[in-house]
C-alpha positions, 0 to 999 in steps of 0.5 A: 090037092084041090081041083080048080077051074081057071080061064087062061087068056093069051094077049098080044101087042103087035106094034110098039106104038100100041103101048098105052103108058100107065100113070106115073107111080107114087115113087120111082121104079127102077129096073135091074136085069139079073143074071143066073147068080141072082137066083135066090133073089129071083126065086124069093121074089117069084114066091112072094108075088105068086103066093097070094095067087097060089102059083105052083109052077116054079115054087117046087123047082130045085135050084138046078131047075131054076138055073137051067131055066135062066141059062136058056138063050133069050131069058131076061129076068128083071127085078123092079125096085122102089127106094132100093127095095124089091117091088116086083119082077118081069121075066122076058123070053126072047123067042125066034122070029121076033116074039117076046113073051112076058113069062112072069109079071107081078108086084110083091103083095105089099105094093099091090093096089098102090099105083105101081102095076101099070107103070111096071107093065109099061116098063116091062113092055118097053124092055120087051120091045127094045130087046135085042134077039139072039137071032138079030130079028126085030121084035114083032110081037110081045105076048103074055098070058094071064089066069083067072086065078091071078090078081083081078086087076091083071087082065084089065091092066094088060088091056089098058096098056094096049094088049089084046086077047087072041086066045082063051082056054078053060082048064081044070087042074090040081093045085096044093090045097 
């Protein structure tokens, strides 16, 4: 195990009109909502996105843990595709009171830096604002968090799309070395 220090920044958008769309990508992105039966695809995509950043949260989860997570009310996993190939993922959690958390957001490593991230975030944020909550509440806030261990362009992308920081935490934790 390696002790790492990280800064976690929580960002939010409180109105759909705060979204500043990203530039069009070099090739069309399509979004596909997955169901729990798509667990292998979702799991492998999560692992591909997180590997360069040493995401450790779900990498050790069993299939049962993944299934339990995805079966929770309000969970919406989405896969982005370019020319039919997996490009990234957006996972939304519809929360009570009209909040939507973008729990996971990212591109597969082969597409990072190629002009897809801002558009994928735009699409994911639009999905969050348009989500139908189980309690029928309208979406009032979309929020997410990012770590200093994420891609260096993650936070700037969130901020360029209109998200604003509302809390910062400094953490120390062990991750596999």
